N, C-alpha and C positions, 0 to 999 in steps of 0.2 A: 504495500500499500504506499502511495506516494506521502511523503510529508511535507509540510509547509515549510519554505525557507524562513529562518528566523527574522525579525525585523533588523534593518542596520541601524546600528547604535552611533556611526559615523559616516562622514562623507567618504567616497573611495577616492574622490580627487584632491581634495585640501586636507583631509583629515580632522575636520570640524566635528565637535560632538554635536548631534543631533538632538533637538530637545522634543521633537515631534517626529513619528516616524511614517506618518501617513501622507508625507508631502512629496512630490514629484521631482521638486529641484532643490538642491542646497541653498539655504538662505544666505551662505557666506559667499561662495564662489558662483554660485548659478548653475552647477553642473548638474546633469540628470541623475537621479538617484536610482532609478530604474531603467533598464533598457526599453526604448518605446514608449515611455511613459510620456504623457502631455499634462500639461499644466491646466487645471481647472478650478479656476478662481470661483469661489462659493457665491451665487447669487444674491447678495445681500447689498445694503446700503453702502457698506465701505468699500466693496469692490466696485460699485457703480462711481463712488467718489474719485477712487483711484483711478479709473477709467477716464473720468472727465480730467484729471489732473494732468494725463499724459498729451492731453489735447490743448493745454493751456499755453498761451503763447510764450510766457515765461519759462516754463518748464522746458520747451524746444530750444529758447536761446540758451538756457544754461547747461545743457549737454554738452556744448562745446567747451565748457570751463573746465579747467583741472585745479582744485584747490590746492594749497601748499599742505603737505603732510607734516603737521606741526611736531608731532611726537616723535618723526623720524628726522626732522631736520634740525631741531632746537638742541638736543643732547650734543648730536654729531658736530654741530657748529662750535659749542662751548669746548668739545673735545678737540677739533680742529685748531681752536684758539690757543689751547694749552699747548698742543703739539708745536704749533710754529713758534711760540716763544721758547720752549724748551730747546728746539733746535737752533734757534738763532743763539740763545745764550750759552749753550754748550759748545756751539761753535766759536764764538769770541773767547769763551774761558779757554778753551785749548789753544786758540791763535795766540792770545795773549801769553801763555804759558811757554809756548815755542818762542815767541819774541824775546821772552826773557832768558833763553837759553835752557830752558826745561827740555831734557831729552823726550822725544816723542812718546816713549813708554813710562815717562816718568808719572808722580803722583797726580800733579795737577793736569796735566794733559789727560790723564785715564779719567779724571773727574769730568772734565769737558766733554769726552767722549760719550762718557755713560749718561750726562743730562739730555745731550743730541740723541743718543739711542733710545733714551725714553719717550722723547717727542716723537721718533720714528713709530715706536709702538704704538701710541697715541693716535697717530694719524692712522695707522691701519686698523687700529679698533674702531674709529670713527667712521670709517667706508664699512667695516662688517657690521656696524650697529645700523647704519641706513639700509645695507641689503638684507638684513634680517627682518626689518619692520616694513620693507617695501615688498617683502616676498609676495606673490601673488598680484593679479590685477584689481586695479581700482572700479568697482562696478558703480554706476550710477542708474539708480532706480526710483520711479514714484513709490513713495512710502508715507505710512501714518504710523505715527506714534501710539502704541497700545497701552504700554505700561512704562514705567521708569523706577529707577530706584538709583540708590548712591549710597558709597561710603567714603569717609573722609580718614585721613591720616593726620591725629592729632600733633604728632610731633612735626610733619613737615607742613602741615596746613593745607595738604592738597586734597581735592576731592575727584574722584572718579563717579561716573554715571554709567548707567547700564540702560539702555532703552530697548524696548521690544518692540521691533519694527515689524509692518506687514506690508507686503509688497503687491503689486499688480498681478502677479503670476499667480497668488495665492500662498506663496510660501511665506514663512515667518522666522524671525531669529531675535537673539538678544546680542546687542553690539555694546561694546565699551567704548566710552568717550572720555577723554581727559579733560576735567576742568580748567576753566580759563581765568579764573579768579573771582572775585566778588561781584565786579561789573557785568560777569556773564550771566545772561538769561536763558537758562536750559528751556528746552521745549518741554511744553506741557502734553497729557494726554490728549489725543486727538489733532494733534498737530500734524498738517501734511505738507510735503513738500518733495525735493529731490535728495535722496540720501546717497552719499558717496561713501561706500563701504570698500575695507581692505582685509581680508579674513574677518576674524571677530572684532574688529575695530571699525568704530564710526568715525571717518576721518572728518566729515564736514555734513552738515544738514542745511539745506536752503528751504526756508520756509517759503511757501507760495499759497496766498488766500485768494478767494474768489473762485 
């Protein structure tokens, strides 16, 4: 007797954990979860609202926009700044030591080499950081916020938001969004717009009304 295949717990393409097993598309990368499966959005007001959203002039205009992935760029920029400083400082330190007659393998020259080497390591690390966070395509989809939660690190004073989004194709998923300070007004439940996602991260959400 044939047995029914167990439901998939993760996407076979991007490896994201699936919070629902009855979807035809991965909410994180958009890949089909079942061969030959077709997206069938539920016939309800949310689905109709999302369909109208895809026809909105502002939505179509924003599809050509590529937002800055701040979570990938900001730490890498800081690390590159440190790397540049360390490389210049280490090079100058070694050069001064050599000009003062110190041997190339002397203690002071070696200190300069070490500082410059640390800068090179930091530079390579910054590039690796960007590659790891940029892994996977940035998807642009009409979405509605169905739920949200947040957690705050009291030591760092930083907040991460977790938005549950529903897309036009009927798929859903929860995406992490890095807070932007006290002046940032996070999306409320029911907010509609264009969601830019990469893996399990929400890179940007452009709200569209009307």
